[in-house]
C-alpha atoms as one frame of an Amber mdcrd trajectory, in Angstrom:
protein
   0.000   0.000   0.000   1.197   3.492  -0.875   2.374   5.610   2.037  -0.478
   7.885   3.184   0.816  11.402   3.695  -2.541  12.905   4.648  -5.656  11.121
   5.873  -8.968  12.241   7.319 -11.438  10.085   9.229 -15.031  11.310   9.383
 -13.947  14.946   9.166 -16.700  17.514   9.753 -16.926  21.280   9.885 -20.210
  22.788  11.028 -20.994  26.456  11.513 -23.668  27.853  13.813 -26.002  30.424
  12.313 -28.560  32.725  13.910 -29.256  34.736  10.761 -32.937  35.461  10.387
 -33.770  34.087  13.837 -35.833  36.108  16.331 -33.871  36.178  19.611 -37.144
  36.595  21.550 -38.280  33.127  20.477 -35.146  31.547  21.959 -35.087  29.156
  19.029 -32.152  26.795  18.692 -29.206  27.907  16.613 -29.223  26.437  13.152
 -26.246  24.400  11.986 -24.599  24.729   8.579 -23.054  21.365   7.737 -20.376
  22.583   5.321 -18.282  19.399   5.609 -20.040  16.355   6.997 -18.087  13.172
   7.665 -15.409  13.207   4.952 -12.771  10.449   4.838 -10.013  10.832   2.230
  -6.316  10.075   1.863  -3.408  11.396  -0.209  -0.370   9.153  -0.813   3.109
  10.687  -0.935   3.913  12.175  -4.329   0.333  11.930  -5.596  -2.510  14.353
  -6.306  -6.077  14.113  -5.047  -8.620  16.327  -6.806 -11.730  17.373  -4.885
 -14.402  18.417  -7.385 -17.955  19.681  -7.191 -20.216  22.679  -7.682 -19.761
  25.942  -5.808 -21.067  25.590  -2.270 -20.384  21.869  -1.971 -17.800  22.325
   0.808 -14.540  22.018  -1.137 -12.869  25.176   0.146 -14.082  24.623   3.707
 -12.515  21.159   3.551  -9.235  22.659   2.313  -9.139  25.323   5.030  -9.928
  22.759   7.699  -7.137  20.478   6.518  -4.741  23.442   6.547  -5.775  24.136
  10.173  -6.975  27.615   9.205 -10.301  26.740  10.845 -10.785  24.060  13.503
 -12.799  20.939  12.639 -16.070  20.218  14.422 -15.447  16.484  14.456 -13.383
  13.691  12.979  -9.621  13.340  12.726  -6.796  14.639  10.508  -3.522  12.737
  10.196  -0.471  14.158   8.458   2.732  12.195   7.956   1.499   9.589  10.440
   0.660  12.087  13.193  -2.703  13.452  14.258  -2.649  17.240  13.809  -6.157
  18.440  14.712  -6.065  17.783  18.454  -3.838  20.723  19.426  -1.003  18.477
  20.590   1.416  19.184  17.733   3.571  22.209  16.983   1.695  24.237  14.367
   4.959  25.592  12.979   6.154  22.045  12.282   2.902  21.290  10.457   2.992
  24.490   8.406   6.592  23.883   7.325   5.396  20.643   5.731   1.900  21.689
   4.613   1.286  24.883   2.658  -1.642  26.339   0.721  -1.994  28.209  -2.582
  -5.146  30.313  -2.635  -7.493  30.970  -5.532  -6.995  34.705  -6.010  -3.418
  36.026  -5.778  -4.751  39.600  -5.678  -6.131  38.897  -2.207  -3.472  36.451
  -0.993  -0.459  38.698  -1.719   0.146  41.759   0.462   0.241  44.763  -1.934
   2.523  46.670   0.473   5.251  44.012   0.487   7.922  43.353  -2.108   7.864
  39.968  -3.803  11.098  38.889  -2.125   9.634  39.600   1.316   6.386  37.830
   0.432   8.242  34.641  -0.536  10.553  34.939   2.474   7.774  35.432   5.028
   7.137  31.701   5.735  10.885  31.126   6.037  11.205  33.856   8.654   8.191
  32.646  10.592   8.613  28.891  10.393  12.350  28.203  10.208  15.527  29.137
  12.079  17.334  30.395   8.965  19.387  33.580   9.239  18.803  36.528   6.895
  21.280  35.446   4.224  19.881  31.903   4.188  16.333  33.272   3.930  17.237
  35.504   0.965  18.990  32.627  -0.787  16.060  30.232  -0.260  13.519  32.851
  -1.409  15.537  33.489  -4.580  15.731  29.749  -5.269  11.958  29.490  -4.918
  11.386  32.351  -7.366  13.709  30.725  -9.896  11.946  27.373  -9.389   8.636
  28.909 -10.492  10.163  30.552 -13.560  10.781  34.078 -12.249  14.164  35.790
 -12.216  15.755  37.277  -9.130  14.817  40.773 -10.337  11.212  40.076  -9.344
  12.202  40.109  -5.672  12.259  43.936  -5.775   8.851  44.336  -7.403   5.453
  44.854  -5.794   2.406  42.693  -6.663   0.728  45.503  -8.633   3.693  45.434
 -11.034   2.969  41.813 -11.982   0.569  40.082 -14.347  -2.013  37.613 -13.031
   0.125  34.636 -13.957   3.222  36.146 -12.358   1.285  36.827  -9.154   0.215
  33.196  -8.954   3.789  32.096  -9.549   4.805  34.248  -6.579   2.067  32.636
  -4.479   3.379  29.206  -5.463   6.965  30.287  -4.752   5.922  31.364  -1.268
   4.182  28.006  -0.707   7.211  25.934  -1.738   9.777  28.116   0.054   9.778
  25.917   3.164  10.076  22.808   0.957   6.775  21.311   2.148   5.565  17.784
   1.516   1.986  18.761   0.657   0.438  21.725  -1.155  -3.281  22.400  -0.907
  -4.261  24.125  -4.150  -7.579  25.972  -3.887  -8.739  26.660  -7.460  -5.179
  27.739  -8.385  -5.992  28.608 -12.005  -9.620  29.775 -11.998  -8.719  33.493
 -11.734  -6.351  33.295 -14.729  -6.702  33.521 -18.503  -6.915  30.195 -20.331
  -3.401  30.372 -21.808  -1.927  31.275 -18.429  -3.865  28.452 -16.768  -2.020
  25.951 -18.955   1.343  27.462 -17.975   0.542  27.245 -14.261  -0.682  23.650
 -14.571   2.518  22.655 -16.365   4.530  24.442 -13.671   2.717  22.470 -10.957
   3.521  19.222 -12.740   7.203  20.180 -12.980   7.379  21.221  -9.317   5.735
  17.999  -8.192   8.344  16.027 -10.070  11.284  18.171  -8.901  10.358  18.406
  -5.208   8.395  15.130  -4.767   5.336  17.133  -3.748   1.873  15.827  -2.951
  -1.104  17.940  -3.966  -4.686  18.326  -2.855  -6.400  20.125  -5.722  -9.703
  21.919  -5.112 -11.464  22.576  -8.415 -14.801  22.704 -10.187 -13.021  22.147
 -13.515 -13.133  18.496 -14.554 -10.474  19.045 -17.239  -8.007  20.461 -14.681
  -8.685  17.535 -12.351  -8.171  15.059 -15.192  -4.847  16.635 -16.153  -3.331
  16.964 -12.706  -4.771  14.310 -10.403  -4.219  10.637  -9.660  -7.393  10.234
  -7.589 -10.666  12.119  -7.398 -13.199  12.810  -4.653 -16.544  14.177  -5.824
 -18.225  16.329  -3.161 -21.889  17.186  -2.919 -23.477  19.179  -0.089 -20.654
  18.465   2.334 -20.269  14.761   1.562 -18.001  12.726  -0.698 -20.381  10.871
  -3.021 -17.803   9.231  -5.302 -14.146   8.449  -4.795 -11.440   6.577  -6.651
  -8.646   6.688  -9.217  -9.241   9.627 -11.568  -9.138   7.471 -14.672 -11.776
   5.119 -13.223 -14.103   7.915 -12.098 -13.865   9.709 -15.453 -14.157   6.557
 -17.534 -17.124   5.138 -15.659 -18.769   7.575 -13.201 -21.367   5.778 -11.097
 -23.008   8.322  -8.807 -25.819  10.200 -10.604 -24.304  13.521  -9.517 -20.883
  12.620 -10.932 -22.520  11.533 -14.185 -24.321  14.890 -14.446 -21.135  16.749
 -13.527 -19.184  15.010 -16.285 -21.882  15.754 -18.852 -21.963  19.418 -17.865
 -18.216  19.848 -18.397 -17.324  22.163 -21.324 -16.234  20.436 -24.515 -13.622
  21.880 -26.895 -15.352  20.336 -29.929 -17.217  23.138 -31.808 -19.404  20.557
 -33.545 -20.908  19.332 -30.262 -24.415  20.584 -29.479 -23.536  23.256 -26.926
 -20.641  24.379 -24.798 -22.393  22.910 -21.766 -23.944  19.690 -22.994 -26.380
  19.355 -20.103 -27.353  21.351 -17.038 -27.801  19.723 -13.647 -31.471  20.187
 -12.787 -32.460  21.894  -9.559 -30.451  23.766  -6.949 -27.720  22.792  -4.523
 -29.558  21.913  -1.289 -29.473  24.077   1.822 -26.605  23.233   4.157 -28.880
  24.216   7.072 -31.901  22.146   6.054 -30.727  19.449   3.613 -33.102  16.848
   2.151 -33.599  13.656   4.114 -31.795  10.526   2.968 -29.534  11.080  -0.023
 -28.972  14.839  -0.362 -28.993  14.536  -4.167 -32.417  12.862  -4.327 -34.434
  15.998  -5.329 -32.260  16.360  -8.444 -31.684  12.674  -9.195 -33.354  10.928
 -12.160 -32.959   7.531 -10.441 -34.460   8.512  -7.065 -37.016   6.237  -5.389
 -38.610   6.114  -1.949 -35.534   4.630  -0.275 -33.492   7.643  -1.387 -35.471
   9.954   0.896 -35.514   7.468   3.785 -31.916   6.216   4.008 -28.518   7.868
   3.612 -26.400   5.794   1.206 -22.825   4.948   2.174 -19.788   4.658  -0.097
 -19.922   1.193  -1.588 -17.116  -0.596  -3.475 -17.213  -0.828  -7.249 -13.731
  -1.903  -8.438 -10.064  -0.909  -8.203 -10.581   1.381  -5.200 -13.540   3.087
  -6.878 -16.510   3.739  -4.539 -19.810   5.610  -4.770 -22.652   6.424  -2.373
 -25.855   5.481  -4.175 -28.676   3.006  -3.499 -28.936   2.140  -7.200 -25.391
   1.644  -8.490 -26.666  -1.151 -10.719 -28.784   1.390 -12.625 -25.810   3.640
 -13.325 -23.446   0.873 -14.487
């Protein structure tokens, strides 16, 4: 079995909400179940893509794994050690686990020079002296395809692609084992997206990195990932090797997601071949049973009565559906 670098067991993140509630009624606080019992793993040197519509819980999962927000329940293990219980040194975790955010315009401090931005994790998380920090920051800039001259520039002097390269340089500066990539190309032009994806492939090979990729773009997930977790309304509904999930999706939501992916063929019917009917369910008041049942063409009475669990299909491929035989 491949060495598991990161693993979660029943991970949940719930938020309490009192919006719209009358305090005079003393009604109970409502709970937003953003992430609800997610179990995933990422082997060393591999990439797991987490895909799904906006609002499915992908980014909340990423921020919880990065310890930016505390989990409500479940467990997170990194490099064989539990990291969510407050018993580990956060600095040690952050040296090995870094995050690249979606929008570099908001993740880069406009008042700092690029060299200082890349050096910031080194100064905060390592014991390097100033000369060692400058040398390591320069090496990180060069690794992402930027010359040393960029160290003296400010973010507003850079293009969108250059800003994201700086964000990646900052993330790899401590030579981490795992990068969490939250929609790392969605804010970029199409041609620049391809450059950043190729850069990520090169960096993974050069530094033996593992990636967790958060994306709604099936094509990006197909290009970059080894395994795929499909999230819907806070739950993983399908999981397995990327090639297996793409070749033969089995959960009705995954099937609809694949059919709604843009196609580059101008002779196909439309850019989006099919739309997923209905709306993403409320995280405060989700449907009973399978959360996808109001939008599912295969739904029957059992789908509103019982929550399906991830069941085995083949080759590590699993899906949570009562009627997997219908989707085969």
